[in-house]
N, C-alpha and C positions, 0 to 999 in steps of 0.2 A: 517575425520571429523569424534621419528626421530633419525633421526640419530644425533650423537653428532655434536655440532657446529664445523665448520671447515672441516668436512668430508661430510656434507649433500649436496646433489645435488638437486636443485629445481625440484619439480614435475611439473613445468609449462613449460617445454621445449620440450615435446613430440610432434610428428607429429599429425596433424588433422586426425581424422578418416574419412573414406569415406564409404558411404552406397552403392556405385557403382550403384546409381539410382534404388535401390531395392524398391519394393512396401512398403508403410508405414507399412504394416502388419508385416514386419520383424524388424521394429525399436525397438520393445520391446524384441528382442532377441539379442541385442547388448551385447557383452561380456564386463564385467567390469574387468579391470586389478587389480589384487590383490595388496594390499599395501596401502600406505597413500592416502588420498583424493587428487584428481587433478581437475582442472577446466573442463577438458574433461569429467571426470566421472560425475561431477555435471550436465553437459548438456546432458549426455546420459540417465540419470535417467528420469523416467516418471513423468510428472507433473499432479497430480490428481485434477480435477475440483470439484466444490461443488456438493455434492450428492443431488438428488431430489427423494423424496419418492413417491412410487406408491400410488394410492388412498386407497388400502387396507393395506398399510404400511408394505408389505412383501418383496418388491423389491426396489432396488436402481437403478437409472439411473445416470450416471456421465460420464464425459469425461476424457480421458487420452491424454496428449500431449507429443509427442516424437519429438526430434529434429534431423534433418539431418545436421550435422555440415558442411559437405562438400558443401551442397546446401545453407547453411546459412538460413534455413527455419525450421519452426516447423509445425507439423500436429496434429490436435485434432480429435479424433474419439469417438464415443459413445459406452459405455459399460453398462451392467447391472450386478447386483450382488444381491443374496438373503440377506436380512437383517441379517439372521442368520450366514452369512459368506459363503465362498466357492471361487471358481475361477471366476474371471470376464469373462463375455461373451461379445465378440465383435459384435457390430451390424453394424457399418459402416467401410468402408475401401476405402477411397478416397484420392485424392490429394487436395481436398478442406478441409476447417476446418468446423466441425459441432460444434455449441456452443449454449448457452442459452437454455438448454434442459428443457422439462417439460413432463407432462402426460396428456392424455385425461381422462375425467371423468370415462370412463368405464375401464380404466387401460389396454386397449388392444393396444394402440399405444403411441409412444414417439414423442413429437414435438421438433423442433429444428430450428435454423437459419443456412442457408448455402449460401455462396456467389458463385453462378455460373455465369460466364460471368460478373464478377465485380458487381453483383447486388444481395444483400442479400435478400432472401425471406424466408417465413415460410414453413416448410415441416413437414411431419409426416412419421413414419415408423413402421412396425410391430415389435413385440418383437423377432421375428426370424431374423430380419435384412432384411426382404424382403418387397416388395411393397411400395417403397418410393413414396409419393404423395405431390405435391406442393399445398399449401393452399392459399397463396396470390400471387398476380401479381400486385404489386404496383410500379408505375413509380418511378425510382430512388432508389428503395429498401428501406428496413427498418433497424433500428438499435436495436430495442428491441420490445418485445410483451408481452401481458398477456391476457389470455382468461377470459371472464366474467364467474362467477360461473355456469350459466346455459348454457354456450358454444354457446350462440346465437350471441354474439358479441366478438370482439377482440380489445384490445387497441394496437396500434402500435406507435412507435416513428420514425419519419423521419425528414429530413432536409427540411426547407422551405426558399427559397431565398427571402429576403425582401429589401435588400439594393443594391444600385447601385455600380458597379465597374467603374473605369475610362473609360472602353470601352463602358459601358452602357451610361455614360454621354456624351462621345465623340465618337459616332459610326463611325466617319470618321477616327479615329485613332485606328484601330483594333490591331495594334502591339505595342501600348503603354503599358509599363509595369511599373506601379507606383501605389501608394496609396495616397488618400487624407484623412487625419484624422483631426477631429475637437474636439475630446474628448478622454478620457482615455478608457482602456480596449479594445484596438485594437489588442492585442495579449494576450495569456493566457497559462501559463505553457510551452507548446511546439508547439503551433499552432497560426498563425495569424488568426484573425477573417476572415471568408470566405464569409461574407455578407449573411450568412444563419443562421437559428436558429433551435434548437431541438424543435419540436412541438408534442403534443399529439393528436392522431387521434383515432377515433373508426371506426370499420369496421363491417358491418352486415355479418353474416354467415348463410349458409344453408348446412347441411350435411358436415360440416367441409370444406366448400369452400367459398371463398370471394364472397360477393354479392354487386355489385355496387362499387362506389368510396368511399375512406375513407373520413370521416368528421373531419375537423380540429376544435378542441374545443378551440384553442387559435388563431383563425384566425386574422391575421394582427398584432399580438403582437410581439414586438421585444425583447422577453425574451426566456430563455431556460428552458425546462423541458424534461428530467432530467437536473440537474445543470451541467454546464461545469466545469472541463473537465472529472471528474471521476464518475459522477452519472450514475446509470443504472436503470433497471426496478424496483428495490427495492423502488424507489422514487415515484412509481405510483401504485395504487391499486383500485380494484372494491369494492363497498359495496356488502354485501352478497346477496342483492336482484337483483343485476346486473343492477340497474337503475342509479347509480351514479359512477363517477370516481373521486378519490382523487389523486391529483398530487402535487409534490413539485416544487416551482418556486420562484426565486428571481426577483420580478417585479421592477427592477431598471436597469438603463443603465448608461454608461459613468462614470463620476467621482463619482456619487452617488453609483454605483455598486462597483467601485474600493475601496471605503472606508467602505463598509458595508458588514456584513454577514447576513443581515436580509432576510432570505428566509421564505416562509410560505407554509402551506398546503391548497390547494384550492379544493373545491368540486363542480364538474360540474354535473348538472342534465340533463340527456339526453332528457327527455320528455319536460322540460321547456326551455332547451337551456340556462340556467342561471348558473352563477358561484358565489360561496360564499367563502370568506376567513375565514377559521376555526381557524386560529392562529394569528389574527391581534394583539392580546394583547401582544404577545411576540416579542422582537426586535432582538433576535439572530437567529441562525440557527433553523429551524424546518424542519425535513426531514423524509422520510421513513414511510408513513402511513400504518397501518394495522387495521383490524376490528375484533372484537369478533365475534363468530360464528352467533350470533343472530343480529348483526349489532347495538347493543345498545351503544357500546363504540368504540372509535378509540384510538389506541395506536400509539405513534410516539416518535422519538428521538428529543431532543431539547436542545439548549444552551441558556442561559439567556441574555448574554451581547452582544450588537451589536459591531462588529468589533473584537471580541476575538475568533479566530478560534480554540483555545485550551481550551476553557471554559469547565466546567464539562458537559459531554454529559448525559443528564437525560433521563429517561423513563417516558413519560407522558401519561395520560389517559383522554379522553374527553367524557363526557356523552352527546350523540348526541341529547337527548331530552331537558335536562335542561341547557346544556352548561357548567356544572361544570367541573373544571379541577383539576386533582389529580397528584401530583408528586409521582410516585411509587418508585422512587429511593431515597427518602428523607433520608433513614436510612443508606446510604453509601456515602462516598466521592469519590468512584470509578466511572470511566466512564462506561456507558452502551454502549459497542461497537457493540453488536448484540443482538437480542431478538427473542424469539419464544414462543407463548402460549402453555401450556400443554393441553392435551385433556380434563382434568377435568374442565377447565374453571376457575380454582381458582389460578393457578400458572403461572408465566412467567419465562421461563428459559432465562438467560442472560449471555453474556460473558463480563467479566471485567478484567482489569489488576490489580493484587495485588502482590506486591513484585516481579515484573519483571517476572511474569508468567500470561498469559492470561487464566484464569480459568472459569469454568462454575458455576454459582450461580443460586439460585432460589429466586424469589420475590413473597411473598404471597400477592394477590391482596387486601384482606381485611385488614390485619394487617400491610402490607408493610414490613414484616420481611424479612431480607436479609441474606441468608445462603449460604455458600460455599459448593459445591458438590464435585469437583475434586481437588486433591492435588498433582497430578503428575507434574514433571518438564517438562513443555511443553507450547505451545501456542495453544489454541483452536481458530479456526477462523470462524466456523459456527456451529449451533446447530438446531436440529429439533426433534419434538416429534414423536416417533414411537411406542407408546403404553407402553409396559413394559420397554422399553429402550429409550435412546436418541441416535440419530445418529449425529456425529460431525466430522468435519475435524480438524486434529491435526498435528502440526509440532513441531520440536525442533531443537536445534543447531546440532543435530546428524542425522536428517532425514527430508526430505521434507514432504509435506502434504500426509497423508493417511486418510482413512475413519475409524472411530472407533465407536464401540457400547459401550454405557455408561450405567451402571446399575444405575437406578434412586435413589436407596436407599443407595448404598455404594460408588458410584462414580467410581467403578472399570471400567477400560477402556480396550477394546480388539480390536486389529487391525483386521479388517475384509476385507480390500482391499488387503493389502500385495503386492502392485504393485512393490515396491522397496526392499522388505525384503531380497530376495535372493541376489540381487546385492550388497546391503550394507553389507551383511555378509562377503563379500570379502574385504571390506574397513577397514583398520586399523585406529582406532580413539583413541585419548587420552582422559584423564579424564577432567571433568568440576567440578570446586569447587565453591560453593556459599560462599563467604567470606564477613564478615561484618567488615568494616574499620571505624575507628574513624576519623571524619572530623576536620578541624581546629577550628570549633565552637562547638565541643563537640557532634555532632550528630553521629548516626550510619548509614553507607551507604553500600548498597549491591553492591558488586563487583563480577562479574563473572571472574574467572581465568581459562583459558584453557591451558592444558598441551599438549606437543607434544606426538605422539605415542612413545611407548618404552621410556617414560620419565625416566631419571636416576638422582636421586637427588644428586648424588655425582659429577655430571658434572655442568658446568655453561652454561646457555643459554641466547641468546639475548631476549629482551622482547619488546612488542609493546603495547603502550597505544592506545586503540580504543576510538575515540571521536564520540559520537552519534549525529545524525542530529535531525531535528525537528523544533525548539529545544526541544519541549515538546513531545518527542516520546520515549517510554521506551526501554531500552536495555533488551528486553525480550528473549524468547527462539525461535527466528526467524531463518529461513533457507533462504539463499539468493544465487542467482547465481553469485553475485559479492561480497558483503560484508559478506562473509562467514567466521565466526570466526574459525570454525573447520579447514578450509583450511589454514588459517594463522598458526594455530598450526601445521598442517601437514607439513608446510614448515620449521619447526624447531624453531618456536618462541613460547615463553610463551605470552599469550594474556591477557591483563588486560582491562576489559570492565566495567567501573563504571556506576552505576545508579546515576549520579551526580544530583545536584540541578537542578530543571526544568523538571524533568521527572514524569509522572503519575504513580500511583500505590503505592505511599507512603504518600498520603494525599494531600489536596489542597495547604496547606502552602508550602510544599516541591516543588510541581509542579509550583506554581505561583511565587516563589521567583525570578526566572530568568528574568522576564519581567522588563526591565529598568536596568538590572545589568549584561549585557552580559560578561563584563570583570571582574566580581566580584567573589562571593562565589563559583559559579560552576567551575571556573578555579582553585580555591584553592582545590575543591573536586577532580578534575583531578589529581593534583599534590600529594594530600594525597594518592590517590589510587596507583599511580605508585611508590611513595616513599615507601609505605608499602610493595609492592611485590618486589621491587628492593633490599630491605634489606635482602631478603632470600638468603641463601648461594648458591642456585642453579641458581641465576640470576646474570649475568654480568652487573653491574651498569654502565659500560663504553660502553655498546652496547644496548642502549635504543632508540626506535623510537616512533613517534606519527603519527597516521593516522586518517583520517576521511573525511566525505562528508557532504555537505550542511552546517548546523550549525557546524557539525564536521570539515568541511573544514575551516570555520572561526576560530574554536578552534585551529586548527593547525597553522594558520597564527598568531593568538594572542600569542600562546605559543612560536612561533619562536622569538618573541620580549621580552619574559618574563621568559624563562625556566631556566635561570642561569646555562647553560652548562649541563643540565641533558641529553638532547637528542643529538644523533649523526646523525639522519636522520628524514626527514618529508615527508609526502605525503598528499596533500590537493586536494580533488575532489569537484569541483563545490562550492567552498567556497566563503564567503563574505570577500573581502579584503579592500574595501573603502566604509564606511557606507554612506557618502554623495552621492557618485555615485550610490550606491545600492538603496537608497531612491528615487533618481531621475529617475531610469531606470527600476525598477521592475514593475510588473503589478497589483497584488493584494495589493493595498496600505494599506488595513486594517492590513495586517501582520506587516509591518515595523512601521506603525503608533502606533499600540498597544505595540509592543515589544520595540520600541525606545522611547515611550512616547511622540511622536511628530515628527516634521520635522526638518531637519538640519538647516533651515533658521530661526527657532523660537528662536532667541537669548535670549529672556526673559523667555524662558521655561527651568527652571533649570534641571528638570528631563531629558528632551531631550538632553540638552547640556552635561549632565553627560554621557548619552549613546554614543553620537557621539564622546566624548573624548576618548572612548575606541576602536576606529576603528584601526584595525591592521596596516593600512598604516602609522599611526602616530608613530609607533615604529620600523620602518625598520632599523633605525640606530643601533639597537641591534641585527639585524639578522647576524648570523655567521655560519649557519648550512646548509648542503646540503638539497635541497628541490625539490620535484617533484610536478608539478601542472597538474591536469587533468580537462578538461572542454569540454562540448558539445556546439556547436554553437546554437542549438535549445533550449537551456535552457533559458527561458524567466523569470523565477522566480529569478535566480541569473545570470544575463547576462554574457556571456563568456569573456567579457572585464575585468571582475573582475579577472579571472584567468590570462589573459594576463598581467594585471597590476602587479600581484604578481610575475609572472615569469620574466617579463622585469626588475623589480626592483632588483630581485636577481642577474640577469646577470650583470646589471649595477654596482652592488656592488661586483662583482667578486666572488660570492658565487656559488658553483657548483649547477646547476639547470637543470631541464628537463621539457618540456611542451608536454603533450600528449593531442592532440586536435582532437576532433571528429566532422567533419562538418555535419554529419547526425544524431547525437545523441542529447539527451536533458539533463535533470537533471539526467537521468539514462543512462546506457549503456545496450541496450536491444537486439541488434543483436548478435547471438551466436559467430561469429568469432571476432567481436569487443570486446565482453566480454572476450574471451580467450586471445586476444591480451592484454587487460587491465591487466589480471592476470600476463601474462608473463613479462610485463614491470614493474608492481607493485613489483614483487618479485625480478626481476633483480636489481631494484634500491635499495631495502632494503638489499639484499645480498651484494651488492657492498660496502655499508657503515657500515653494522652491522655484516658481517661475514668475 
């Protein structure tokens, strides 16, 4: 992150490393083998968690996660680091995971969650790593926490069981194993509903110790806060006076919830025991409340349209006294992906995608002026104000996340964590080109082209078209343990990664064109990109492959029926094969309803019928190219039967095919050994047909 085609040996065939049951303290001393990037190397690198600033803004606390491949487990520990830079200092060294770290107001202790005896509680520890103390003792454990500004109370998130199982209904049948469902949303992403709900509680504290039982501010409500399945403590916040709690919640259930994205910000008054909806006027997503230092205004992220999960993510401001609402992001078409107020109270730092790079911008609260600060080729994933500098997490196609210090005036970035710098110095990586390609309708499209290490332009290489998922998810400078484009290049392939129609960062028209047109212009964009690069003298146009996951997996299935002999191999991971079946079996109905412009049975809906006419299964008579299908059984967004349908069809048509099926994985492959297996089979398949 190669050798010439024909002599290259895949980097994915080496043995698993073993830590020989060493203490996790040794995990950051794993030797990285010099040479091209390998999946084993990816999993050996440290994964840096988001940094949390001390109250005086001089010290960072963060986690580093290391993986024991032989154990198939990862371990996270807490580290500190001066904002000015230096060597990270380790505070914890356990076989548990420490996570969701924070600081006490006096800056003398770090707080964190740790699951001991399968029960996560809140702990604190000295800055020398000594004197760990348990703060909470809450039945069933907690999932998230946030201290009130005065540290007299604590918000916690825990599960509350409100629904009956079949064993509750029929206690005389304790061994019965079944579900009784009468409405939608009985499963979500990768979990079946477990008859419980995320609820927000507050706990009284004295001397950093829980006092009494937690109080449920959502008592009896069959809703989730934070939102399932990806919401965290960022969706809950205290007002600066420590008297009220703002939380994100979608107060809908069943079919209504499945078809809607209408979440709101609710404000709970502890003294009055009352709850007020602050964003009832907006019908799309409202999430992640935060308050100005004096409590006069609330900031939050918001989407306007109900049912559109990829709508523009705006930064909004509410005057708590007058109720006036201001769109601070009115002067940009970019999504606000994260935000942090500056210490001056006049500026908001935000992360937005622009031209396939997630950069840091500033928004002036008064003028709403929107200005780009950073211009490096990377993705920033978090940002915080640290006085003279910003502290941000940054990754790229060449490196996983590290913590950077950013000059507020120049945007100059400096790596201060350097967790993986020495290890990556041993890894041989190729070049990345930012290429602009003309589309069939005369537009300019950014295409990332990645070259193998030791690239020789006098030789010919096989090439891979990378098809992005989402569908409205940019091909930015991301680092992945699975869809790692540098690793594809390290295996001797030129990688073509287009920011086709339907991706953010290039204006709303470009992003939104894809809805209702899955088999249209964005497919022409794919072919324009691969045709452009395949015309180069160093690319063998007879050895082209196409790979992708999710919407990218659908893209592969669609291209298999329309590619006109361009490709010699396909790999589709968790892709949509049959639109009708997808519509009838997915969980978040708003996703397919918006993108397909309706349901498959709406025969009088011309827009919907156009969408469903583009289903890949309708074009299998044109399939003639070897295809590998990958799917996880716990993928409920795109059920695994979609993958089975594609694989079975290929076999019935006597097309060389392979099905890689994971009974315990979901839309992603998350376990280390499963991930390494994924890579080995991925490149074995490509090498077989393209080398």
